[in-house]
N, CA and C of each residue as an Amber inpcrd file, in Angstrom:
protein
   651
   5.8440000 -79.7920000  -9.4560000   4.8980000 -78.6840000  -9.5180000
   5.3210000 -77.5410000  -8.5980000   5.7760000 -77.9260000  -7.4270000
   6.1920000 -76.8940000  -6.4700000   7.3990000 -76.1480000  -6.9820000
   8.3130000 -76.8710000  -7.6710000   9.5050000 -76.2160000  -8.1880000
   9.1780000 -75.2550000  -9.2990000   8.2090000 -75.6270000 -10.1560000
   7.8230000 -74.7310000 -11.2550000   7.1490000 -73.4610000 -10.7240000
   6.2770000 -73.6170000  -9.7340000   5.5850000 -72.4300000  -9.1890000
   6.5700000 -71.4720000  -8.5270000   7.5290000 -72.0190000  -7.8370000
   8.5150000 -71.1380000  -7.1880000   9.3720000 -70.4200000  -8.2080000
   9.7530000 -71.1140000  -9.2960000  10.5710000 -70.4750000 -10.3270000
   9.7940000 -69.4090000 -11.0820000   8.4750000 -69.6620000 -11.3280000
   7.6640000 -68.6690000 -12.0360000   7.4330000 -67.4230000 -11.1760000
   7.2710000 -67.6240000  -9.8570000   7.0990000 -66.4720000  -8.9700000
   8.3560000 -65.6380000  -8.9020000   9.4940000 -66.2730000  -8.9490000
  10.7460000 -65.5250000  -8.9700000  10.9030000 -64.7740000 -10.2790000
  10.4070000 -65.3730000 -11.3920000  10.5050000 -64.6980000 -12.6810000
   9.6150000 -63.4790000 -12.7240000   8.4310000 -63.5920000 -12.0680000
   7.5180000 -62.4490000 -12.0680000   7.9360000 -61.3640000 -11.0780000
   8.8860000 -61.6200000 -10.2260000   9.3320000 -60.6280000  -9.2430000
  10.0420000 -59.4860000  -9.9510000   9.6460000 -58.2780000  -9.6110000
  10.2110000 -57.0970000 -10.2590000  11.6400000 -56.8620000  -9.7690000
  12.4600000 -56.4790000 -10.7420000  13.8480000 -56.1510000 -10.4180000
  13.9130000 -54.6960000  -9.9860000  14.5200000 -54.4240000  -8.8730000
  14.6330000 -53.0710000  -8.3690000  15.5550000 -52.2550000  -9.2650000
  15.0760000 -51.0920000  -9.6850000  15.8580000 -50.2130000 -10.5500000
  16.7960000 -49.3750000  -9.6800000  18.0810000 -49.4820000  -9.9690000
  19.0760000 -48.6720000  -9.2800000  20.2860000 -48.4980000 -10.1970000
  21.1670000 -47.6130000  -9.8100000  22.3310000 -47.3290000 -10.6260000
  23.2630000 -48.5390000 -10.6600000  23.7680000 -48.8290000 -11.8900000
  24.7040000 -49.9330000 -12.0670000  26.0940000 -49.4570000 -11.6650000
  26.6840000 -50.1040000 -10.7010000  27.9790000 -49.6720000 -10.1960000
  29.1150000 -49.9700000 -11.1680000  29.0580000 -51.1130000 -11.8470000
  30.1270000 -51.4880000 -12.7720000  30.0380000 -50.6160000 -14.0180000
  31.1360000 -49.9210000 -14.3550000  31.1280000 -48.9820000 -15.4640000
  30.9030000 -49.6970000 -16.7880000  31.5630000 -50.8340000 -16.9850000
  31.4190000 -51.5600000 -18.2550000  29.9890000 -52.0450000 -18.4350000
  29.4400000 -52.6430000 -17.3990000  28.0570000 -53.1150000 -17.4730000
  27.1030000 -51.9510000 -17.6790000  27.4230000 -50.8200000 -17.0920000
  26.5640000 -49.6370000 -17.2430000  26.5600000 -49.1690000 -18.6930000
  27.7330000 -49.1420000 -19.3360000  27.8090000 -48.6960000 -20.7280000
  27.1010000 -49.6630000 -21.6700000  27.2330000 -50.9740000 -21.4020000
  26.5540000 -51.9720000 -22.2350000  25.0430000 -51.8260000 -22.1110000
  24.5650000 -51.6610000 -20.8880000  23.1300000 -51.4880000 -20.6710000
  22.6230000 -50.2160000 -21.3390000  23.3990000 -49.1380000 -21.2530000
  23.0150000 -47.8750000 -21.8930000  22.8700000 -48.0470000 -23.3980000
  23.8320000 -48.7190000 -24.0020000  23.8000000 -48.9150000 -25.4560000
  22.5880000 -49.7390000 -25.8880000  22.3050000 -50.8410000 -25.1620000
  21.1690000 -51.6880000 -25.5190000  19.8470000 -50.9530000 -25.3480000
  19.6800000 -50.3020000 -24.2380000  18.4070000 -49.6350000 -23.9560000
  18.2090000 -48.4100000 -24.8430000  19.3060000 -47.7360000 -25.1950000
  19.1780000 -46.6010000 -26.1060000  18.6500000 -47.0600000 -27.4550000
  19.1950000 -48.1500000 -27.9680000  18.7130000 -48.6610000 -29.2580000
  17.2510000 -49.1010000 -29.1370000  16.8970000 -49.6930000 -28.0060000
  15.5020000 -50.1120000 -27.8290000  14.5510000 -48.9210000 -27.7830000
  14.9700000 -47.8500000 -27.1030000  14.1280000 -46.6440000 -27.0290000
  13.9700000 -46.0270000 -28.4140000  15.0540000 -45.9240000 -29.1570000
  14.9770000 -45.3500000 -30.5020000  14.0810000 -46.1900000 -31.4090000
  14.1500000 -47.5160000 -31.2580000  13.3080000 -48.3920000 -32.0700000
  11.8330000 -48.1900000 -31.7220000  11.5170000 -48.0970000 -30.4400000
  10.1410000 -47.8650000 -30.0240000   9.6370000 -46.5100000 -30.5260000
  10.5020000 -45.4950000 -30.4980000  10.1100000 -44.1720000 -30.9740000
   9.8250000 -44.1940000 -32.4690000  10.6460000 -44.9320000 -33.2290000
  10.4190000 -45.0350000 -34.6650000   9.1050000 -45.7490000 -34.9620000
   8.8310000 -46.8020000 -34.2230000   7.5770000 -47.5270000 -34.4200000
   6.3760000 -46.6380000 -34.1010000   6.4930000 -45.8590000 -33.0290000
   5.3940000 -44.9680000 -32.6380000   5.1550000 -43.9110000 -33.7070000
   6.2240000 -43.3720000 -34.2780000   6.0660000 -42.3500000 -35.3070000
   5.4200000 -42.9120000 -36.5690000   5.7460000 -44.1640000 -36.9150000
   5.1690000 -44.7760000 -38.1170000   3.7170000 -45.1670000 -37.8790000
   3.4460000 -45.8100000 -36.7500000   2.0940000 -46.2880000 -36.4750000
   1.1000000 -45.1440000 -36.2610000   1.5250000 -44.1010000 -35.6100000
   0.5990000 -43.0220000 -35.2100000   0.8300000 -41.7200000 -35.9700000
   1.7800000 -41.7110000 -36.9250000   2.0730000 -40.5050000 -37.7060000
   2.3750000 -39.3220000 -36.7800000   3.2300000 -39.5750000 -35.7860000
   3.5720000 -38.5650000 -34.7990000   4.9720000 -38.0320000 -35.0630000
   5.1550000 -36.7590000 -34.7610000   6.4860000 -36.1550000 -34.8450000
   7.2010000 -36.3880000 -33.5230000   8.3320000 -37.0740000 -33.5830000
   9.0480000 -37.4770000 -32.3760000  10.5020000 -37.0480000 -32.4850000
  11.0280000 -36.5350000 -31.3830000  12.4420000 -36.1920000 -31.2950000
  12.9500000 -36.6310000 -29.9330000  14.0300000 -37.3920000 -29.9380000
  14.6560000 -37.8520000 -28.6990000  16.0800000 -37.3250000 -28.6540000
  16.4680000 -36.7890000 -27.4940000  17.8250000 -36.2990000 -27.2800000
  18.3440000 -36.9480000 -26.0100000  19.4740000 -37.6290000 -26.1020000
  20.0460000 -38.3540000 -24.9690000  21.5200000 -37.9970000 -24.8510000
  21.9380000 -37.7040000 -23.6290000  23.3540000 -37.5110000 -23.3180000
  23.7900000 -38.6500000 -22.4140000  24.8600000 -39.2990000 -22.7850000
  25.3910000 -40.3910000 -21.9720000  26.1210000 -39.8350000 -20.7590000
  26.5470000 -40.7400000 -19.8780000  27.2800000 -40.3250000 -18.6800000
  28.6040000 -39.6610000 -19.0270000  29.1370000 -40.0050000 -20.1970000
  30.3960000 -39.3980000 -20.6310000  30.1900000 -38.0890000 -21.3870000
  28.9250000 -37.6910000 -21.5650000  28.6320000 -36.4320000 -22.2400000
  28.4190000 -36.5580000 -23.7310000  28.3530000 -37.7760000 -24.2610000
  28.1610000 -37.9700000 -25.6950000  26.6820000 -37.8170000 -26.0320000
  26.3990000 -37.1480000 -27.1840000  25.0350000 -36.8550000 -27.5920000
  24.5110000 -37.9350000 -28.5310000  23.2630000 -38.3670000 -28.2940000
  22.5450000 -39.2720000 -29.1770000  21.1540000 -38.6900000 -29.3970000
  20.7040000 -38.7140000 -30.6370000  19.3730000 -38.1620000 -30.9130000
  18.6730000 -38.9770000 -31.9800000  17.3500000 -38.8910000 -31.9440000
  16.5220000 -39.5590000 -32.9520000  15.3530000 -38.6310000 -33.2810000
  15.0090000 -38.5830000 -34.5670000  13.8520000 -37.8020000 -34.9860000
  13.3950000 -38.3080000 -36.3410000  12.0770000 -38.3510000 -36.5220000
  11.5610000 -38.7360000 -37.8280000  11.5250000 -37.5480000 -38.7850000
  11.8770000 -36.3660000 -38.2690000  12.0590000 -35.1700000 -39.0970000
  13.2310000 -34.3960000 -38.4840000  13.4050000 -33.1790000 -38.8950000
  14.5280000 -32.4100000 -38.3640000  14.2870000 -32.0800000 -36.8830000
  15.3160000 -32.3380000 -36.0980000  15.2040000 -32.0840000 -34.6600000
  14.9700000 -30.6050000 -34.3900000  15.6430000 -29.7350000 -35.1520000
  15.5040000 -28.2930000 -34.9310000  14.0640000 -27.8390000 -35.1660000
  13.4080000 -28.4140000 -36.1920000  12.0200000 -28.0290000 -36.4590000
  11.1070000 -28.4290000 -35.3050000  11.3160000 -29.6360000 -34.7860000
  10.4860000 -30.0840000 -33.6700000  10.7490000 -29.2480000 -32.4240000
  12.0200000 -28.9040000 -32.1800000  12.3380000 -28.0700000 -31.0210000
  11.7480000 -26.6720000 -31.1700000  11.7520000 -26.1370000 -32.4160000
  11.1560000 -24.8220000 -32.6450000   9.6570000 -24.8520000 -32.3710000
   8.9940000 -25.9450000 -32.8130000   7.5670000 -26.0850000 -32.5320000
   7.3150000 -26.1970000 -31.0320000   8.1760000 -26.9420000 -30.3600000
   8.0340000 -27.1010000 -28.9120000   8.1920000 -25.7550000 -28.1950000
   9.1830000 -24.9520000 -28.6150000   9.4100000 -23.6480000 -27.9800000
   8.2200000 -22.7290000 -28.1940000   7.6940000 -22.7160000 -29.4230000
   6.5350000 -21.8720000 -29.7120000   5.3300000 -22.2870000 -28.8740000
   5.1010000 -23.5800000 -28.8010000   3.9610000 -24.0800000 -28.0290000
   4.1350000 -23.7800000 -26.5380000   5.3600000 -23.9380000 -26.0360000
   5.6130000 -23.6890000 -24.6140000   5.3740000 -22.2270000 -24.2710000
   5.8340000 -21.3150000 -25.1550000   5.6200000 -19.8850000 -24.9120000
   4.1330000 -19.5340000 -24.9550000   3.4210000 -20.1160000 -25.9310000
   1.9870000 -19.8530000 -26.0460000   1.2420000 -20.3760000 -24.8160000
   1.6230000 -21.5600000 -24.3740000   0.9720000 -22.1390000 -23.1950000
   1.2600000 -21.2990000 -21.9500000   2.4740000 -20.7530000 -21.8860000
   2.8320000 -19.9110000 -20.7480000   1.9980000 -18.6400000 -20.7390000
   1.8060000 -18.0310000 -21.9310000   0.9910000 -16.8210000 -22.0080000
  -0.4550000 -17.1090000 -21.6550000  -0.9260000 -18.2930000 -22.0470000
  -2.3020000 -18.6680000 -21.7180000  -2.4730000 -18.8700000 -20.2160000
  -1.4310000 -19.3340000 -19.5590000  -1.5170000 -19.6240000 -18.1250000
  -1.3340000 -18.3800000 -17.2700000  -0.6720000 -17.3220000 -17.8160000
  -0.3730000 -16.1450000 -17.0160000  -1.6360000 -15.4790000 -16.4640000
  -2.6820000 -15.2030000 -17.2990000  -3.8900000 -14.6080000 -16.7040000
  -4.5220000 -15.4930000 -15.6370000  -4.4940000 -16.7960000 -15.8550000
  -5.0630000 -17.7090000 -14.8690000  -4.2810000 -17.6520000 -13.5590000
  -2.9400000 -17.5990000 -13.6760000  -2.1190000 -17.5150000 -12.4630000
  -2.3330000 -16.1910000 -11.7500000  -2.4600000 -15.0950000 -12.5230000
  -2.7210000 -13.7910000 -11.9110000  -4.0730000 -13.7960000 -11.2000000
  -5.0710000 -14.4210000 -11.8330000  -6.3850000 -14.4980000 -11.2020000
  -6.3260000 -15.3140000  -9.9160000  -5.5740000 -16.4120000  -9.9440000
  -5.4230000 -17.2100000  -8.7310000  -4.7600000 -16.4030000  -7.6190000
  -3.7420000 -15.6030000  -7.9910000  -3.0500000 -14.7850000  -6.9990000
  -3.9840000 -13.7240000  -6.4270000  -4.7690000 -13.0870000  -7.3100000
  -5.7110000 -12.0800000  -6.8310000  -6.7630000 -12.6960000  -5.9150000
  -7.2450000 -13.8720000  -6.2930000  -8.2350000 -14.5400000  -5.4420000
  -7.6360000 -14.8980000  -4.0840000  -6.3610000 -15.3350000  -4.1030000
  -5.7040000 -15.6690000  -2.8450000  -5.5400000 -14.4260000  -1.9700000
  -5.1300000 -13.2990000  -2.5890000  -4.9860000 -12.0540000  -1.8290000
  -6.3310000 -11.5700000  -1.3050000  -7.3760000 -11.7200000  -2.1440000
  -8.7070000 -11.3010000  -1.7160000  -9.2030000 -12.1300000  -0.5380000
  -8.9640000 -13.4330000  -0.6120000  -9.3760000 -14.3010000   0.5050000
  -8.6200000 -13.9270000   1.7850000  -7.3470000 -13.6080000   1.6380000
  -6.5490000 -13.2140000   2.7980000  -7.0530000 -11.9070000   3.3970000
  -7.3790000 -10.9320000   2.5290000  -7.8890000  -9.6530000   3.0140000
  -9.2500000  -9.8190000   3.6800000 -10.0960000 -10.6620000   3.0860000
 -11.4100000 -10.9070000   3.6990000 -11.2640000 -11.5390000   5.0820000
 -10.3050000 -12.4400000   5.2150000 -10.0740000 -13.0610000   6.5170000
  -9.5850000 -12.0240000   7.5230000  -8.6820000 -11.1240000   7.1000000
  -8.1830000 -10.0940000   7.9980000  -9.2990000  -9.1380000   8.4040000
 -10.1660000  -8.7710000   7.4380000 -11.2890000  -7.8780000   7.7560000
 -12.2380000  -8.5460000   8.7530000 -12.5070000  -9.8290000   8.5500000
 -13.3860000 -10.5500000   9.4730000 -12.7900000 -10.5800000  10.8820000
 -11.4820000 -10.8040000  10.9760000 -10.8270000 -10.8230000  12.2830000
 -10.9040000  -9.4580000  12.9550000 -10.6650000  -8.3970000  12.1700000
 -10.7170000  -7.0490000  12.7340000 -12.1340000  -6.6860000  13.1760000
 -13.1250000  -7.0890000  12.3830000 -14.5130000  -6.8160000  12.7760000
 -14.8780000  -7.5480000  14.0690000 -14.4150000  -8.7740000  14.1830000
 -14.6830000  -9.5290000  15.4020000 -13.9940000  -8.8800000  16.6030000
 -12.7550000  -8.4280000  16.3860000 -12.0430000  -7.7440000  17.4750000
 -12.7400000  -6.4470000  17.8570000 -13.2540000  -5.7220000  16.8460000
 -13.9660000  -4.4750000  17.1250000 -15.2570000  -4.7290000  17.8970000
 -15.9730000  -5.7950000  17.5310000 -17.1970000  -6.1300000  18.2720000
 -16.8790000  -6.4660000  19.7220000 -15.7870000  -7.1520000  19.9380000
 -15.3970000  -7.4690000  21.3090000 -15.0570000  -6.2010000  22.0870000
 -14.4000000  -5.2380000  21.4330000 -14.0850000  -3.9840000  22.1080000
 -15.3420000  -3.2030000  22.4310000 -16.3780000  -3.4020000  21.6300000
 -17.6640000  -2.7560000  21.9150000 -18.4750000  -3.4920000  22.9760000
 -17.9670000  -4.6190000  23.4240000 -18.6910000  -5.4090000  24.4120000
 -19.6600000  -6.3900000  23.7990000 -19.4920000  -6.6720000  22.4800000
 -20.3740000  -7.6110000  21.7950000 -19.6290000  -8.9260000  21.5420000
 -20.4100000  -9.9890000  21.3600000 -19.8530000 -11.3120000  21.0380000
 -18.7700000 -11.7330000  22.0320000 -19.0830000 -11.5810000  23.3010000
 -18.1230000 -11.9720000  24.3360000 -18.3610000 -13.3830000  24.8600000
 -19.3210000 -14.0860000  24.2420000 -19.5780000 -15.4540000  24.6820000
 -18.3900000 -16.3390000  24.3210000 -17.9620000 -17.1240000  25.2710000
 -16.8640000 -18.0420000  25.0380000 -15.4880000 -17.4310000  25.1780000
 -15.4100000 -16.1370000  25.5370000 -14.1140000 -15.4740000  25.7260000
 -13.5780000 -15.8160000  27.1070000 -12.3460000 -16.2690000  27.1870000
 -11.7810000 -16.6620000  28.4730000 -11.3010000 -15.4400000  29.2470000
 -10.8780000 -15.6720000  30.4700000 -10.4870000 -14.5840000  31.3640000
  -9.2750000 -13.8210000  30.8410000  -8.3060000 -14.5400000  30.3080000
  -7.0970000 -13.8860000  29.8120000  -7.4270000 -12.9100000  28.6840000
  -8.2860000 -13.3270000  27.7780000  -8.6510000 -12.4420000  26.6690000
  -9.4630000 -11.2490000  27.1620000 -10.3200000 -11.4780000  28.1760000
 -11.0780000 -10.3690000  28.7530000 -10.1530000  -9.3430000  29.4030000
  -9.1310000  -9.8240000  30.1140000  -8.1620000  -8.9090000  30.7130000
  -7.4010000  -8.1330000  29.6450000  -7.0860000  -8.7980000  28.5490000
  -6.4030000  -8.1220000  27.4510000  -7.2930000  -7.0380000  26.8390000
  -8.5800000  -7.3480000  26.6620000  -9.5180000  -6.3440000  26.1570000
  -9.6270000  -5.1690000  27.1110000  -9.6170000  -5.4590000  28.4120000
  -9.6870000  -4.3880000  29.4050000  -8.4740000  -3.4680000  29.3080000
  -7.2930000  -4.0450000  29.1500000  -6.0760000  -3.2260000  29.0130000
  -6.1340000  -2.3730000  27.7580000  -6.6350000  -2.9570000  26.6640000
  -6.7400000  -2.1960000  25.4150000  -7.6850000  -1.0170000  25.5840000
  -8.8260000  -1.2520000  26.2370000  -9.8010000  -0.1770000  26.4540000
  -9.2320000   0.9110000  27.3570000  -8.4980000   0.5060000  28.4010000
  -7.8940000   1.4960000  29.2970000  -6.8670000   2.3440000  28.5610000
  -6.0500000   1.7190000  27.7370000  -5.0690000   2.4760000  26.9590000
  -5.7630000   3.4220000  25.9850000  -6.8180000   2.9360000  25.3410000
  -7.5530000   3.7820000  24.3870000  -8.1920000   4.9640000  25.1000000
  -8.8020000   4.7110000  26.2570000  -9.4200000   5.7930000  27.0300000
  -8.3810000   6.8100000  27.4710000  -7.2100000   6.3460000  27.8720000
  -6.1440000   7.2570000  28.2920000  -5.7160000   8.1530000  27.1370000
  -5.5770000   7.5750000  25.9480000  -5.1910000   8.3760000  24.7850000
  -6.2820000   9.3710000  24.4110000  -7.5470000   8.9500000  24.5300000
  -8.6490000   9.8560000  24.2150000  -8.6660000  11.0400000  25.1800000
  -8.5170000  10.7800000  26.4780000  -8.5080000  11.8580000  27.4690000
  -7.3200000  12.7920000  27.2580000  -6.1830000  12.2270000  26.9150000
  -5.0060000  13.0580000  26.6740000  -5.2150000  13.9700000  25.4690000
  -5.7650000  13.4100000  24.4150000  -6.0400000  14.2080000  23.2240000
  -7.0810000  15.2770000  23.5050000  -8.1100000  14.9070000  24.2800000
  -9.1430000  15.8710000  24.6490000  -8.5530000  17.0270000  25.4480000
  -7.6630000  16.7200000  26.4090000  -7.0200000  17.7720000  27.1810000
  -6.1950000  18.7040000  26.3140000  -5.4620000  18.1410000  25.3550000
  -4.6680000  18.9750000  24.4530000  -5.5520000  19.8950000  23.6240000
  -6.6810000  19.3640000  23.1330000  -7.5910000  20.1720000  22.3220000
  -8.2020000  21.2990000  23.1590000  -8.6290000  20.9870000  24.3790000
  -9.2040000  22.0080000  25.2480000  -8.1850000  23.0830000  25.5930000
  -6.9660000  22.6860000  25.8560000  -5.9150000  23.6470000  26.1710000
  -5.6420000  24.5640000  24.9800000  -5.6300000  23.9760000  23.7980000
  -5.3910000  24.7730000  22.5940000  -6.5350000  25.7610000  22.3500000
  -7.7790000  25.2920000  22.5520000  -8.9230000  26.1720000  22.3750000
  -8.9150000  27.2900000  23.4130000  -8.5420000  26.9880000  24.6580000
  -8.4660000  27.9910000  25.7150000  -7.4020000  29.0380000  25.4090000
  -6.2760000  28.5790000  24.8780000  -5.2070000  29.5000000  24.5180000
  -5.6430000  30.4310000  23.3920000  -6.3550000  29.8670000  22.4180000
  -6.8540000  30.7010000  21.3210000  -7.8610000  31.7330000  21.8230000
  -8.7270000  31.3270000  22.7710000  -9.7130000  32.2530000  23.3230000
  -9.0460000  33.3800000  24.0910000  -8.0340000  33.0720000  24.8970000
  -7.3110000  34.1150000  25.6300000  -6.6280000  35.0870000  24.6760000
  -6.0260000  34.5390000  23.6390000  -5.3470000  35.3960000  22.6700000
  -6.3420000  36.3330000  21.9770000  -7.5140000  35.8080000  21.6550000
  -8.5230000  36.6340000  21.0020000  -9.0220000  37.7280000  21.9280000
  -9.2020000  37.4090000  23.2210000  -9.6510000  38.4110000  24.1900000
  -8.5910000  39.4910000  24.3800000  -7.3190000  39.1100000  24.4100000
  -6.2450000  40.0910000  24.5340000  -6.2080000  41.0170000  23.3320000
  -6.3900000  40.4260000  22.1460000  -6.3960000  41.2600000  20.9440000
  -7.5510000  42.2510000  20.9570000  -8.7230000  41.8020000  21.4060000
  -9.8780000  42.6920000  21.4550000  -9.6820000  43.8070000  22.4890000
  -9.1520000  43.4580000  23.6730000  -8.9410000  44.4580000  24.7120000
  -7.8810000  45.4710000  24.3000000  -6.8480000  45.0360000  23.6300000
  -5.8100000  45.9560000  23.1700000  -6.3070000  46.8230000  22.0180000
  -7.2380000  46.3680000  21.2830000  -7.7490000  47.1430000  20.1590000
  -8.7470000  48.2010000  20.5610000  -9.3860000  48.1120000  21.7330000
 -10.3970000  49.0790000  22.1420000  -9.7790000  50.3530000  22.7290000
  -8.6650000  50.2780000  23.4550000  -8.0630000  51.4370000  24.1150000
  -7.6820000  52.5270000  23.1430000  -6.9430000  52.2520000  22.0940000
  -6.6330000  53.3220000  21.1490000  -7.8770000  53.9200000  20.5180000
  -8.9100000  53.1320000  20.3540000 -10.1430000  53.6530000  19.7720000
 -10.7690000  54.6810000  20.6920000 -10.8090000  54.4310000  22.0220000
 -11.3800000  55.3680000  22.9870000 -10.5760000  56.6510000  23.0350000
  -9.2590000  56.5960000  23.0100000  -8.4120000  57.7890000  23.0260000
  -8.6300000  58.6260000  21.7840000  -8.7350000  57.9820000  20.6960000
  -8.9760000  58.7090000  19.4530000 -10.3150000  59.4180000  19.4970000
 -11.3190000  58.8050000  20.0890000 -12.6340000  59.4150000  20.1760000
 -12.5890000  60.6700000  21.0390000 -11.8350000  60.6450000  22.1800000
 -11.7350000  61.8230000  23.0460000 -11.0100000  62.9600000  22.3680000
  -9.9060000  62.6490000  21.7000000  -9.1430000  63.6930000  21.0170000
  -9.9480000  64.3050000  19.8870000 -10.6660000  63.4350000  19.1790000
 -11.4890000  63.9640000  18.0930000 -12.5800000  64.8710000  18.6290000
 -13.1370000  64.5650000  19.7970000 -14.2020000  65.3890000  20.3970000
 -13.6850000  66.7550000  20.7850000 -12.4690000  66.7780000  21.4270000
 -11.8960000  68.0630000  21.8320000 -11.5450000  68.9030000  20.6300000
 -11.0570000  68.2980000  19.5930000 -10.6920000  69.0380000  18.3850000
 -11.9190000  69.6330000  17.7340000 -12.9630000  68.8060000  17.6820000
 -14.2070000  69.2920000  17.0800000 -14.7780000  70.4420000  17.8970000
 -14.6520000  70.3560000  19.2420000 -15.1610000  71.4080000  20.1150000
 -14.4160000  72.7210000  19.8990000 -13.0660000  72.6460000  19.8100000
 -12.2670000  73.8330000  19.5720000 -12.5790000  74.4370000  18.2190000
 -12.7210000  73.6050000  17.2300000 -13.0350000  74.1150000  15.8980000
 -14.3930000  74.7850000  15.8830000 -15.3160000  74.2270000  16.7060000
 -16.6450000  74.8530000  16.7830000 -16.5850000  76.2310000  17.3940000
 -15.7780000  76.4010000  18.4380000 -15.6230000  77.7080000  19.0410000
 -15.0020000  78.6930000  18.0710000 -14.0090000  78.1980000  17.3440000
 -13.3300000  79.0580000  16.3690000 -14.2950000  79.5190000  15.2920000
 -15.1280000  78.6530000  14.8740000 -16.0650000  79.0040000  13.8170000
 -17.0810000  80.0160000  14.3070000 -17.5640000  79.8630000  15.5520000
 -18.5680000  80.7840000  16.0870000 -17.9920000  82.1720000  16.2440000
 -16.7460000  82.2800000  16.7120000 -16.1200000  83.5890000  16.8510000
 -15.9380000  84.2590000  15.5060000 -15.5820000  83.4170000  14.5290000
 -15.3900000  83.9780000  13.1910000 -16.6820000  84.5180000  12.6500000
 -17.7660000  83.8140000  12.9230000 -19.0560000  84.2600000  12.4170000
 -19.4690000  85.5380000  13.1180000 -19.2220000  85.6590000  14.4310000
 -19.6050000  86.8400000  15.2090000 -18.8410000  88.0550000  14.7460000
 -17.5740000  87.9330000  14.5480000 -16.7400000  89.0560000  14.1400000
 -16.8190000  89.3260000  12.6660000 -17.4780000  88.5100000  11.9690000
 -17.5860000  88.7200000  10.5190000 -16.3870000  88.2760000   9.7820000
 -15.4820000  87.6370000  10.4000000 -14.2890000  87.1580000   9.7150000
 -13.3590000  86.5340000  10.6970000 -12.2220000  86.2310000  10.2870000
 -11.2540000  85.6000000  11.1790000 -10.7860000  86.5820000  12.2200000
 -10.2900000  86.1820000  13.3420000  -9.8110000  87.1060000  14.3960000
  -8.6500000  87.9320000  13.8980000  -8.5980000  89.2210000  14.3800000
  -7.5610000  90.1260000  13.9260000  -6.2630000  89.8410000  14.6210000
  -5.1940000  89.9610000  13.9060000  -3.8610000  89.8520000  14.4790000
  -3.3500000  91.2160000  14.7770000  -2.1320000  91.3110000  15.3720000
  -1.5590000  92.6030000  15.7020000  -1.2870000  93.4170000  14.4640000
  -0.8450000  92.7830000  13.4090000  -0.5660000  93.5040000  12.1610000
  -1.8310000  94.0890000  11.5840000  -2.9090000  93.3280000  11.6870000
  -4.1630000  93.8280000  11.1440000  -4.6380000  95.0410000  11.9170000
  -4.4560000  95.0990000  13.2680000  -4.8930000  96.2420000  14.0840000
  -4.0740000  97.4740000  13.7810000  -2.7710000  97.3120000  13.5150000
  -1.9340000  98.4600000  13.1870000  -2.3170000  99.0390000  11.8610000
  -2.6500000  98.2100000  10.9280000  -3.0710000  98.6940000   9.6160000
  -4.3630000  99.4830000   9.7290000  -5.2260000  99.1100000  10.5990000
  -6.5020000  99.7990000  10.7830000  -6.2840000 101.1730000  11.3860000
  -5.3740000 101.2650000  12.3370000  -5.1130000 102.5580000  12.9720000
  -4.5060000 103.5050000  12.0050000  -3.6480000 103.0210000  11.1010000
  -3.0440000 103.8800000  10.1060000  -4.0850000 104.4190000   9.1590000
  -5.0030000 103.5440000   8.7660000  -6.0300000 103.9990000   7.8440000
  -6.9310000 105.0170000   8.4980000  -7.2160000 104.8970000   9.7390000
  -8.0730000 105.8600000  10.4380000  -7.3580000 107.1680000  10.6400000
  -6.1230000 107.1360000  10.8950000  -5.3700000 108.3670000  11.0980000
  -5.2220000 109.1050000   9.8320000
């Protein structure tokens, strides 16, 4: 009894599958198993009315195939189905990629919001000393940049104001000179007009006086 149980346990022990080193034994095993696979495929096609195509290349590169119909027809059907399945999967894969990118962006936004709250002095519970010092350095750098920018803006505004004042001051002087010259001209013209009115006409020249003396003589 003990001998039978030991022999049956050895029979039930699985043989480890590995490459056969002996070339002759390998070719014999290939030939036997190939015929067995083809036989099983034929039985499956008959019992289940299935279209089956098997293509096998041996270690030496020799081709073996089995099909219950034309192999090319089955391969054409396989190619069509594979392309259709790929097209069906493309929108799903794109949606998965978009969802992954969206989740990544949401995580980045959450991190930035948390960092911003910390810079505002919020949600500082549980922050260690090193992180607090880092926040302090960030705030100091930010304040320095703000003050520098503010100084540049004030300097630019001051320069614009000085330029505007110079333009206004330079524009008033010629206006005042023109007003004085215009006043003197108007005054002289007024005198000229009054004399003309008094004499009944324009002032006499030397030629006009000589003509008068001739007429009187």
